[in-house]
Structure formats: structure tokens, C-alpha cells
N, C-alpha and C positions, 0 to 999 in steps of 0.2 A: 250213940252215933246216929242212929236213925231219928232221934228226936230233934236233931239240929234242923233248923229251917232252911239251911243251905241245901240240904239234900232232899228236901221235900219234893216228891215227884210231881205233885199237882202244881206247885209253883213253877217248876221247870217247864211244864207243859204250857202253862199260861204265858210264861215269858217267850217261849218259842212261838206260840200262836201270835203274840203281839208283834214279834219281829217279822213273822210271815205277813201279817196284815200291813205293816209298814212297807215291806218290800213290794207287795201287790199295789199299794198306793203309789209308790215311786214308779213302778212299771207302767201303770195306767197314765200317769202324767207324761212319761216319756213317749208313749205311743200316741198321745193326742198332739196334733200340730200346734205348737206354740207360736204366736205371732212374734217375730223377731223385732225388737225395737230398731228403727232406722236411725242411722246417724245423719243428722241434718247439719250440713256445713254450708254456711253462706260466706262467700268471699266477695267483698266489695273492693274492686280495684278502681280507685278514682283517678289516679295518675298512672301513666305508664312507667315501667321500671326504667326504661332508657328513653328519654324524650327525644334523643337524636334520631331514633329509628322510626318515629311516628310520622306518617304522611297521611293526612285525611283528605278525602274527596267529598265534594258536595255538588249538588246540581243547581242550587239557588241560594240566595241570601237568607231566605226563610229557613232553609234547612240548616244553615250555619248557626242561626240564632237559637235553634232548638237544642243544640249540644250544650251540655254542662261541662265547663273546663275549669281548671285551677290556675294554669299558667298560660302565657301567650301561646296561642296555637294557630298554625297556618292551615288553611283549607284551600284546596286547589280544585278548579273545575276539571272535568274529565278531559277536555281538550287542552288543558294547561294554558288557557288564555287569560284566566282571571284568578287572582289570589285574594282571599279574604283573610285578614289577620284579626283574630278575636282575642281580647285580653280578659283577665279574670273578672273585671267589672261587667263584662258583657258588651262592651263597645266593639264595633266591627269597622275596620277600615278595608276599603276595596281598592285593589291595584290591578291594572291591566298589564299583562306580561307579553313581552315581545322577544322572540328568539334572536339571539345574537349569533350570527354565523361567522366563524373565524375565517379571516381572509389571509391568503398567502401573499408573498411579496409582489407577485405579478398583479393580483387584484388591487392591491393598494396603489401600485404605480398607474394602473389603468384609471382608477378613480381620480387620482391626482391630475393626470393628463386631461381627463374629461372636464374637470373643474376649470382647468386652464383654458380649454377650448371655449367653455361657456363664458368665461371672463372676457376673452378676446372678442367673442361675438357681441357682448354687451358694449365693449369699447368701440367696436366697428359701427354699431348702430348709433352710438352717440357721435361719432366722428362723421358719418355720412351726411347728416343734415347740415353740418358746418361747411363741408366741402361743396355742397350744392349751392349754398348761399354765396360762398366765395367765388365760385365759377360764374354765377350770374352777375355778380358785381364786376368781375373782370371783363366779361363780354360787353357790358354796358360801357365800361371805361374805354375799351378799345375803339368803340364806335365814335365816341366823343373825343374832341381834341382837348388836351389839357389847357387850362386857362393861363398858366404861368409860362407856357412855351410860346415864343414869338415865331411867326411864320416869316420865312425869308423868301422874297420873290426874286426870280431870276431876271436879270436885266437883259435887254435885247442888244445892248451894245457889247461889243467884244473888245476886250482890252488888247492893246498893242504892245 
């Protein structure tokens, strides 16, 4: 029984010493700060997820030309007076924006009446020169005797 190598005390001590050495090695590794590998994630979002919610602002045409886009994209000036529309090829169209103010019924009627007044003024200006020339012709005709009207002289004799 004692001749069996399994119960050899020297081998058991050597095995225990080896295990202690391994544990010490693991312990020293755990005590040293290990640099953690960083997870590097790069997300390239080229197009917006919902293109209806995108509203881009730009200060100049040069700034619009710098942007890389995939679909037709509108760019607005900060004061909303200019719209640049850039397509995927890089072509840019420029539009001038004008605010449309909604008019109520009274405003529409006032504009209609103002337009009528302006038309009447134009018509009056066209009519005035014609009336002036007609009046001067009339005055000259009144001073002259018409050529086709004969004059009747009164006779000095009285009829009985």
C-alpha cells in the first residue's frame, strides 16, 4: 500500500506546491491593472431615418454645396427668405420665398374695391383729354355761323 505512487508523500507535496504556484500566478495577474479592450463602434448615418422631419439651414450657397446628400434636400436660410434645393448629383437650384398672408373676406373685398377704383381712375384719365378737345371744338363752333344755315333778314315793311 505504501509502495503505490498515488500515496507517495513527496509527489503530493510537489503537486500541492505546483497548485500554490499557479494560484499565486493567477493572483498576481488579477492584482495588476489589465487594459480593457475598448469596443469601437462606428455608425455612419448617411440618410436620415425619416426624411420628412429633416429641415436643414444654411447661410450661403457655398455652405449648401459642401453638404453630401443622397436624395433631394431642401436648405433654408435662417430668415426663411431663400430656399436652395440640392439633388443627389450636386446640382443646386435657388428660390426666393415670400410669405403668403391669409386674407379674410373683408381684406379680399377691400382689395377688389381698390382695384376697381384704380380702373375708374385710369378710365377717367383717358376720358378727360377727349372731353377737353370736344369742349374746345364746341366753343369754336358756337362763335362761327354754320355754313348751311341761311340768315333771314327782317323787312322794314309791316304787313297789313
